[in-house]
N, C-alpha and C positions, 0 to 999 in steps of 0.2 A: 852757455847754458841756457840761460834763460829766454835767450833768441831763439836758440834751436827748438824749445819747447812750442813757442810762439809760430815758428815757421811751420813747424809739424803740422800744429792744428790750424793753422789759415783761417785765423777768424777775419771776417770782414771789417768788424769794429769791435773795439775793446773799451771797457771802463776803466780808469785808472782812479783808487779811491787813495788818498792820502791822507794821514793821520797820524798824532803823536801820542805816546804813552808815558808812563814814568815807570823807571825799575828800580827796586831798592837796591841800596848797597851802604850800610850801615856799617859804623867805623869812624874813628877818628882821624887815622891815617890815610882815608882813602882818595887818590888825587881825582880832581877834575867833577867831584860832586858838588850838587846845591841841593837847596829845599825847594819844591815844587809848590805850586801854589796851594794846594791840599796836604802841606804838610808831610810829604814824600822825601825823604833826604835819601838821596842816589843820584842816576841819569835819567836823562829823557832820550828815546827812540824817535826818529820822524820816519816813517817807514811809506813808501808806495806799493798797493798793490793792485795787480790785475783781479777785477771783482768777478771775471768770468771763470778763472781758474783757482783764485787762490793764491797764484804767483807773486813772489815777494819779487820788486824789479830795482829797488834802491831802498837805502836805509841811511840812517846816521845817527849814531851814538855820540851824545852830548850832555852836559849838565843839564839838571831838573830845572834849574832856574832861567834856562834859556827861554826865551819866546816862542811858542809852539809853531809859528809859521815864519821863524827867521831860517834862512836857507832855504825855503822851500822853492824857489825858483831854481837852484841848481841842480838840485835833486831832482826835480821833475825833468829837466833838460836833460840829466843822467839817464832817466828812465825812457826817455824819449829814444835814446841811442839805441835802445835793445828791441824797439819795437819795428817789425818788418815794414818797408815802405809802401803806401798805400792803404793802410790801416786806418781806417777812421777811429777817432778816437773821442772820449767823453770825461772830463775831469769831474769829480765831485770831490765837495770838502768842508767841513765846518767852518766857523768863522776865524779860526785859527789863521786860516790862509785867505783871509776877505782882504785883498790889497789889491791897487793900480798894478804892480807888477807881475802877479799872478794871472790876472785879468788882461794882461796886454800879451803876456808869454802864450796864453791860451789862443788869442786873436792872432798874432803872429804866425802859429804852428797850425793855425786852421781846426782847434779844437773846440768842441761845444763843452759848454762848463756849466755848473749850478754848485753855487756857493753861498753857504746861511751867510748873511748880512748881520753888522752890528747895528743894533738899535741905536742909533745915534739921536740925537734930537732934533734934526733937520728933517731926517726920515720919518721920524714919528711922526711929525707935522703934517708931512705929506701925506701919512698914510690916513691921520685922523680926519682929514679933509676930502677925502673920497666920499661923493656920494653914495647915498643907499645903493642905487640900481647899479654901482659897479662891482658891487660885490653878488658872488654864486655860490651856492651851496656844493662842497664837495664829499661832504659826510655828514652824520646825522649831528654833528657837534661844530664841524667848521665850514667856515666859507673863505673863498679866495677871491682877491682882486689883482689885476696887473696895474702899474705905474711906470713911468720912466722916470728917472732920477739919476742926476750928475753929483756924486759925491765931492766935496772939497779936491780938488788937484787933480780929480780925474779929466782925462782929455775930451770926453763925452756922456752923453747920457746913455744908461743902458737899463735894459727890461730888468723889472723888481717884482717877484711875485709874492705877494703877502698873504699870509693864512691868520685867520682871525678866531679866537674861540673864547665863547661867552664865559665871563668870569663871575657874573652877579649885577647886581643892579646898586644903584645909589640915588640920590635925589636929582639927577640929572637924566636919568634913564640906565640903559645897558653899559655895563662894564666888560672891556673885552681885553684880552691878550693878543699879542702880534708877534707874529715870527716874520723873517722876509729872507728870501734868498734872490741873488743875482744870477741872470744866466743870459749866455750869449745868443740861445735861442728863441728866435724872435717869433716863431709861428709854433702852435700847438697848444692846445687847451692846460690851462693851469693846472688843473687836478693831475693830470697824465705826467707831466713834469715835476710835480712835489710829490707823487708817488714815488717815480724814479729816484729823485734826490734822497727821498727817506732810507731806500734802500742802501746807502751810505753806512748806515748803521751795523750791515754785515760786517764791515771791515775789524770790528770788534772780535769778532770769530777768529780772525786772520790771528791779531793779536794774542789772541787767548791760546790760540794752537802753538804759537813761539814761545810763550812762556810757560805753559804746562806741559807741551809736548814735545820741547827742545829746549828746557832747562834753561830759560831765558829769563825767569823771574827774578832771578837776583846776580848780580855780577860777585862773581868768587874771589877776584884779585883786587889788592891796593894800589895796584897800577894802571893807569887809567889806558894807556894802549894795549895793555894785555886785556882787558875788559874788552876793549873794541874789537879786538880779536877773536876773544870767544864769542861775541855777537855776530860777529862776520861770519863763524866757524856755523853756528847755530842757523844762522839763517841760509848757507849754503846746503845744510842738511834738509831743511822744510824744503828748499826749491828742488833736491834731489827727490825726495818724498812726492811731490806735488805732481813731477816728471813721470815716476813711476806709476802713479794712480792714473793719471790723464793719458799718458802712451801705453800702457803696458796691461793693465787692467780696466775689465767690463766697465762700462758706464755707472753701473749701479754702485759702484765702489768710491766714486768720483766726492763724494760727500761726507767719507769716512773720516775721523780723524787718526793720528798716528798712532794713537792708544789703543783704539778698535784696530787697525791693521796689524799691528804687534802682535794682539791677542788671536787673531783668527789667523795669519798667514807665516809671520815671523817665529812666532811663537810654537809651532806645530811640531808636537812630539814624533819622533822617529827613533829607526835602528840603523845604526851604522854597520853597513858589514862590507867584506872583500869579496868581488865577484871580478873574476877574468884579469886579476892583476890592477882591478880600480877598486874605490871606495865607492860605495852605493848606500844613499839613505832610503830605506824603505818607509815609506808612509801607509798607515791604514786606509783603506778605502771606504771606511766607516765615516773618516772625518768628513764635517758639512762641508767644508771648503777646499778639499785636495784637488779636484779639478780646475779652480782658479789658481791653485797653486803651482801646478804644473803648467797651466797655460801662462802665467807669469814668467816663469823659470826659462820657457820656450821663446818667447819673446825677446827677452833680454838675452838671452844667447844671441838670436838672430840679429837682435840691433847690435851688439857688440862685433 
């Protein structure tokens, strides 16, 4: 189904956002649970979203004490099988997927990527050795600079974009905090790449929709495989909802959540009558969204 939606929309380029989130599953007899780094007992879901649509391409439910980047390569490869050939791709991730394997996968598949880097001691030294003229202002409080750096075990140097923010001063001068990302984009202004990478934070909206809109904030069963099936069913329901929004509803509905669309379209009051040996639902013309409801029904019937 996900591939059908992408083929119907025909995007020339897609952005893949990968992220992990903790899911509560309290109780002594829960199978496959663990304690996350922030003290949540339960599971961890690793998910790959299409940023342009909010479509969930791939997901995996595992113990909460699993490293967030574990299994990322296999999950991304599965997501790529659902994308139509010839589509340009850009992968965004936080530091959980900062690894040689993920970067090599992106290069082998011809994907652009921006991944938040771990601030290791060698990288920190490289950054602090940059001259003042290497830094350029990208906002009222931030500067950015480029450098090429080869992490230990990586096959070659890669472009790193570093953002610094002034923290204060000490006896030696200004004190800065640094954040860096590694990218396969060799050209382009750092501020443009940084701003695009920061939109990765929107993946939290997709995760919030899964949890609050499709009852995936807590797993209900004591058996791991039952919870995995529950999460998969919720993911399918989410993608069906996205398909309805992008294929059958006007564009102004694209950013609405399932709760809003339930309230406006699904929970419309009507009267069920029998007419011409058929049952008919009569909807008031005074309802503010009745035209969109009728349009949705006609498009779904035509598609079916």
